[in-house]
C-alpha positions in Angstrom: 137.7 217.7 111.9 137.4 216.9 108.2 136.7 220.0 106.2 136.7 221.1 102.6 140.2 222.6 103.1 142.0 219.7 104.6 140.5 216.8 102.6 143.6 216.5 100.4 147.2 216.2 101.6 149.5 219.1 100.6 151.3 218.4 97.3 154.7 220.1 97.6 155.6 219.1 94.1 152.5 220.6 92.6 154.2 223.7 91.0 157.0 221.6 89.6 154.7 219.0 88.2 152.5 221.6 86.6 155.5 223.0 84.8 156.5 219.5 83.6 153.0 218.6 82.4 151.9 221.6 80.3 148.8 219.7 79.2 146.6 218.7 82.1 144.8 215.4 82.0 141.7 215.5 84.1 139.1 212.8 84.8 135.7 213.5 86.4 133.3 211.4 88.3 129.5 211.1 87.7 127.8 214.4 87.0 124.1 213.4 87.0 122.6 216.5 85.6 124.5 218.9 88.0 125.3 221.4 85.3 126.3 224.3 87.5 128.5 222.2 89.7 130.2 220.7 86.6 130.7 224.0 84.9 132.1 225.6 88.1 134.5 222.7 88.6 135.9 222.8 85.0 136.0 226.6 84.5 136.6 228.1 88.0 138.3 225.4 90.0 140.4 223.7 87.4 140.5 226.3 84.7 140.7 224.0 81.7 142.3 225.1 78.5 141.9 223.9 74.9 145.2 221.9 75.1 144.0 220.0 78.2 142.5 216.5 78.0 139.3 216.0 80.0 137.8 212.5 80.5 134.3 212.0 81.8 133.3 208.7 83.5 129.7 208.5 82.4 126.2 209.1 84.0 125.6 212.7 82.8 121.9 212.5 83.2 119.1 211.8 85.7 118.9 212.7 89.5 120.2 216.3 89.1 118.1 219.2 87.8 119.8 220.0 84.5 120.5 216.9 82.4 119.9 218.7 79.1 122.2 221.6 80.0 124.9 219.2 81.1 124.8 217.4 77.7 124.6 220.7 75.8 127.6 221.9 77.7 129.6 218.8 76.9 128.7 219.1 73.2 129.5 222.8 73.2 133.0 222.2 74.6 133.6 219.6 72.0 132.3 221.9 69.2 134.6 224.7 70.5 137.7 222.6 70.2 138.2 221.3 73.7 139.6 217.8 74.2 136.6 216.2 75.9 136.4 212.4 76.1 133.1 211.2 77.6 132.6 207.5 78.1 129.3 205.6 78.5 127.5 205.3 81.8 124.7 202.9 82.7 122.2 205.8 82.6 123.0 206.7 79.0 123.1 203.1 78.0 119.7 202.5 79.6 118.1 205.3 77.6 119.4 203.8 74.4 118.2 200.3 75.3 114.8 201.6 76.4 114.2 203.6 73.3 115.1 200.5 71.2 113.1 197.9 73.1 110.4 199.6 75.1 110.1 203.1 73.7 106.7 203.6 75.4 108.3 203.9 78.8 111.1 206.3 77.8 109.1 209.4 79.0 108.8 207.8 82.4 112.5 206.8 82.5 113.4 210.5 81.8 110.7 212.0 84.0 113.3 213.8 86.1 115.3 215.0 83.0 113.2 217.5 81.1 114.6 218.7 77.7 116.0 215.4 76.5 112.9 214.3 74.5 111.4 215.6 71.2 107.9 214.3 71.8 108.3 210.8 73.1 111.7 210.2 71.4 115.2 211.1 72.4 116.5 214.2 70.6 118.7 213.3 67.7 121.8 215.2 69.1 121.6 213.2 72.4 121.1 209.9 70.7 124.0 210.5 68.4 126.2 211.4 71.5 125.1 208.4 73.5 125.7 206.0 70.7 129.2 207.4 70.1 130.3 206.8 73.8 132.9 204.1 74.3 132.5 201.7 77.2 136.1 202.3 78.4 139.3 204.1 77.5 142.9 202.8 77.8 145.6 205.4 78.3 149.3 204.9 78.6 149.0 204.6 82.3 145.3 204.2 83.2 142.1 202.4 82.3 139.0 204.6 82.6 135.6 202.9 82.9 132.2 203.8 84.3 131.8 200.9 86.7 134.5 198.3 86.5 135.9 195.2 84.8 135.0 191.6 85.4 138.4 189.9 85.8 136.8 186.6 86.7 136.4 185.8 83.0 139.0 185.2 80.3 138.0 188.3 78.2 137.1 191.0 80.7 137.2 193.8 78.1 134.3 192.1 76.2 131.9 192.3 79.2 130.1 195.5 78.6 127.5 194.9 81.2 130.2 194.8 83.9 131.7 198.1 82.6 128.3 199.7 83.2 127.1 198.0 86.4 129.9 196.2 88.3 130.5 197.1 91.9 133.4 196.2 94.2 136.2 194.6 92.1 139.9 194.3 92.3 142.6 195.2 89.7 144.2 192.4 87.9 147.6 193.4 86.4 147.6 190.4 84.1 145.0 192.2 82.1 145.7 195.9 83.0 149.5 195.7 82.5 150.1 197.4 85.8 147.9 200.4 85.0 145.6 202.0 87.5 141.8 201.9 87.0 139.7 205.0 87.5 136.0 204.5 87.7 132.7 206.1 88.8 129.2 204.5 89.4 129.6 203.5 93.0 129.1 206.4 95.3 131.7 206.5 98.0 132.3 208.6 101.1 134.6 211.6 100.4 137.1 210.2 102.9 137.4 207.0 100.9 137.9 208.9 97.6 140.6 211.0 99.2 142.4 208.0 100.7 142.4 206.1 97.4 144.0 209.2 95.7 146.5 210.0 98.4 147.7 206.4 98.7 147.6 205.9 94.9 145.5 202.7 95.0 145.4 200.7 91.9 141.6 201.2 91.7 140.3 204.7 92.4 136.6 205.6 92.5 135.7 209.2 91.9 131.9 209.1 92.5 131.0 211.0 95.6 127.3 211.1 95.0 127.0 214.7 93.9 123.2 214.6 94.1 123.1 213.1 97.6 122.7 216.4 99.5 119.7 215.4 101.7 118.9 212.5 104.0 119.2 209.2 102.1 118.1 205.7 103.0 121.5 204.2 102.1 124.2 206.9 102.0 125.3 209.4 104.7 124.7 212.7 102.8 127.1 214.5 105.2 129.9 212.6 103.4 128.5 213.0 99.9 127.4 215.8 97.6 130.6 216.6 95.8 131.7 216.3 92.2 135.3 215.1 92.1 138.0 215.4 89.5 141.6 214.1 89.4 144.6 215.4 87.6 146.1 212.1 86.3 149.7 213.5 86.3 150.0 215.3 89.6 147.3 213.4 91.5 145.7 216.7 92.6 142.1 216.0 93.6 139.5 218.7 93.0 136.4 218.6 95.1 133.5 220.8 94.1 130.5 220.9 96.5 127.1 220.7 94.8 126.2 224.2 93.8 122.9 223.6 92.0 120.0 226.0 92.5 117.8 223.1 93.6 120.0 222.8 96.8 118.8 226.3 97.9 115.1 225.5 97.7 
């Protein structure tokens, strides 16, 4: 039986690798306003320190109960000197686009995310954060993106729409230079996340639908409801079950 304790294969080199890599590099999947889950994962499960690098794959708002607290926590960590590198998700981009083109519907768009607006406008600190978010990050050995890359065109790194919305794509080493792609956006069963990590696939999705904790018309919530994070050096996978107060209501 698949349980929280046996989701990840034992890593016998864990202690040795942790000594080798004194600075952890951690990447997290979609948070979607699940502030308590996010905070518990970073502080209790992973125990991040100021010399660690933490990469966030976008979609920090909507769906969950605490979008504003999630953003404030990210900003607070950055202000306190933590190495936090958030990238842009389709939800953040949609807020910016809506405010620019159809501002009258912004309150409706953020109806499930109280605290983000000052009147009918996005608060300045959140607008500044959203506008600063890159569409992807390239590391020495990984590409990090919210959704994916469109390798069917000659310039895939110019297609920002695909970086925010694409689903089901394959890696193309001609463009990625042999690097693994880590992405969010597409919610996947926890078994699929674990398999991709354990087999070190060249495309790894970390979105396990942290907000899907009740019956859903598309997803099997029994296989969802976790926030996932991956240590990029040891391939240790951290799985934090949704711990929001709303779950207990």
